[in-house]
C-alpha positions as CSV (number, residue, x, y, z in Angstrom):
1,M,-17.7,-31.1,12.9
2,I,-17.2,-31.0,9.1
3,E,-18.5,-33.9,6.8
4,L,-15.4,-35.8,5.1
5,D,-15.8,-37.8,2.1
6,E,-13.5,-40.5,0.6
7,L,-11.4,-37.9,-1.5
8,D,-10.8,-35.8,1.8
9,H,-9.6,-39.1,3.5
10,K,-7.2,-40.0,0.7
11,L,-6.0,-36.3,0.8
12,L,-5.4,-36.5,4.4
13,R,-3.6,-39.9,4.2
14,A,-1.3,-38.5,1.4
15,L,-0.5,-35.3,3.3
16,A,0.1,-37.4,6.6
17,Q,2.9,-39.2,4.7
18,D,4.4,-36.2,3.1
19,A,2.9,-32.7,3.7
20,T,5.3,-31.1,1.1
21,Q,3.2,-32.5,-1.7
22,S,1.9,-29.8,-4.0
23,A,-1.9,-29.4,-4.6
24,G,-1.1,-29.9,-8.4
25,A,0.6,-33.3,-7.6
26,L,-2.1,-34.4,-5.3
27,G,-4.8,-33.4,-7.8
28,R,-3.1,-35.4,-10.6
29,R,-2.9,-38.3,-8.3
30,F,-6.6,-38.2,-7.4
31,G,-8.1,-36.9,-10.6
32,L,-8.7,-33.4,-9.6
33,S,-7.5,-29.9,-10.8
34,Q,-4.9,-28.2,-8.8
35,P,-7.6,-25.4,-7.8
36,A,-10.0,-27.9,-6.8
37,T,-7.4,-29.7,-4.7
38,W,-6.2,-26.7,-3.0
39,R,-9.8,-25.5,-2.1
40,R,-10.2,-29.0,-0.5
41,I,-7.1,-28.5,1.6
42,R,-8.0,-25.2,2.4
43,R,-11.4,-26.2,3.7
44,L,-9.9,-28.8,5.9
45,E,-7.3,-26.4,7.3
46,E,-10.1,-23.7,8.0
47,A,-12.1,-26.6,9.7
48,G,-9.1,-27.3,12.0
49,V,-8.8,-30.9,10.5
50,I,-5.4,-30.1,9.4
51,K,-3.6,-28.1,12.2
52,G,-0.5,-27.4,10.3
53,R,2.4,-28.7,8.8
54,R,5.5,-29.4,10.5
55,L,9.2,-29.7,9.6
56,R,10.7,-33.0,11.1
57,L,14.3,-32.6,12.0
58,N,16.7,-35.4,12.4
59,A,17.9,-35.0,15.9
60,E,20.6,-37.6,15.6
61,A,22.1,-35.7,12.5
62,L,22.3,-32.7,14.4
63,G,24.3,-34.3,17.1
64,F,21.4,-35.4,19.5
65,G,21.9,-39.1,19.8
66,V,19.7,-39.6,22.8
67,T,15.9,-39.3,23.2
68,V,14.3,-39.8,26.6
69,F,10.6,-39.7,27.6
70,L,10.4,-38.3,31.0
71,G,7.7,-38.8,33.3
72,V,7.5,-35.9,35.9
73,K,5.2,-35.9,39.0
74,L,4.9,-32.4,40.7
75,A,5.6,-31.9,44.2
76,R,2.6,-31.3,46.2
77,K,4.6,-29.2,48.7
78,G,4.3,-25.5,47.8
79,R,1.5,-26.3,45.4
80,V,3.1,-24.7,42.3
81,S,0.7,-24.0,39.5
82,L,0.6,-25.9,36.3
83,E,1.1,-22.8,34.2
84,D,4.4,-21.9,36.1
85,F,5.7,-25.5,35.7
86,E,4.7,-25.7,31.9
87,R,6.1,-22.1,31.2
88,A,9.6,-23.1,32.8
89,V,9.8,-26.5,31.2
90,S,9.0,-25.1,27.8
91,A,11.7,-22.6,27.9
92,I,14.4,-25.6,28.1
93,P,15.6,-26.0,24.5
94,E,16.1,-29.7,24.7
95,V,12.6,-30.4,25.8
96,Q,10.7,-31.2,22.5
97,T,7.3,-31.9,23.8
98,V,5.4,-31.0,27.2
99,E,2.1,-33.2,27.8
100,H,0.1,-32.9,30.6
101,V,-1.4,-36.3,31.4
102,L,-3.6,-38.4,33.4
103,G,-2.0,-41.4,35.4
104,L,1.1,-41.9,37.8
105,Y,2.9,-38.8,36.4
106,D,1.5,-35.3,35.7
107,Y,3.8,-34.6,32.8
108,R,5.3,-36.3,30.0
109,L,8.4,-34.7,28.3
110,R,10.4,-35.6,25.2
111,V,13.8,-34.7,25.8
112,V,16.8,-34.8,23.5
113,A,20.4,-34.8,24.5
114,R,23.8,-35.4,22.8
115,D,24.6,-38.4,25.0
116,L,23.6,-40.0,28.4
117,S,25.9,-37.7,30.3
118,D,24.5,-34.7,28.6
119,F,21.0,-35.9,29.4
120,E,22.1,-36.1,33.1
121,R,23.3,-32.7,33.1
122,I,19.9,-31.4,31.7
123,L,18.0,-33.5,34.3
124,R,20.0,-32.4,37.2
125,R,20.5,-28.7,36.3
126,R,17.5,-27.7,34.3
127,I,14.5,-30.1,34.9
128,M,14.9,-30.9,38.6
129,T,15.3,-27.4,39.5
130,L,12.0,-26.3,38.0
131,P,9.5,-25.0,40.2
132,G,7.3,-28.0,41.6
133,A,9.5,-30.8,39.9
134,G,9.0,-33.9,42.0
135,E,9.5,-37.5,41.2
136,V,10.8,-38.5,37.6
137,E,11.0,-41.5,35.6
138,A,13.1,-41.9,32.5
139,N,12.7,-44.0,29.5
140,V,15.4,-44.0,26.7
141,L,14.1,-44.3,23.4
142,L,15.6,-47.2,21.4
143,S,13.7,-46.9,18.2
144,E,10.9,-45.1,16.6
145,E,8.3,-46.0,13.8
146,R,6.1,-43.0,12.9
147,L,2.6,-43.9,12.0
148,P,-0.1,-41.7,10.7
149,G,-2.8,-42.5,12.8
150,P,-6.4,-43.2,12.3
151,I,-7.8,-41.1,9.5
152,G,-10.6,-43.2,8.4
């Protein structure tokens, strides 16, 4: 595990808010040179603290007005492998995330659709026909606020 100082925490908080900031801009903000800032960020990446930088698309602007969190319990008949289910569900373009969870359901999926009838089509024709798909529970997203999470 890597030792993080206060400056590392400041950099992580700043990057969690906006990962597009340059090392030069971050350095000016925190009193470091661009190369020193870049080295710190690189060290955090190499240590696995920073796993990557992602582009967040606005699903609604792209025509996907509905987001649904879907709990999926695998059917016990036939004992399909977790890998087979994960591979099949990951191939569905509308499924944004696949999370293997502990609890009432085996998987939690984040699914985007154009509208509720489009979601119903995705659910019936794509998700419920997957190998091992059993019970499902759908929760429609009403609003979302992104928080950076604990950084220290």
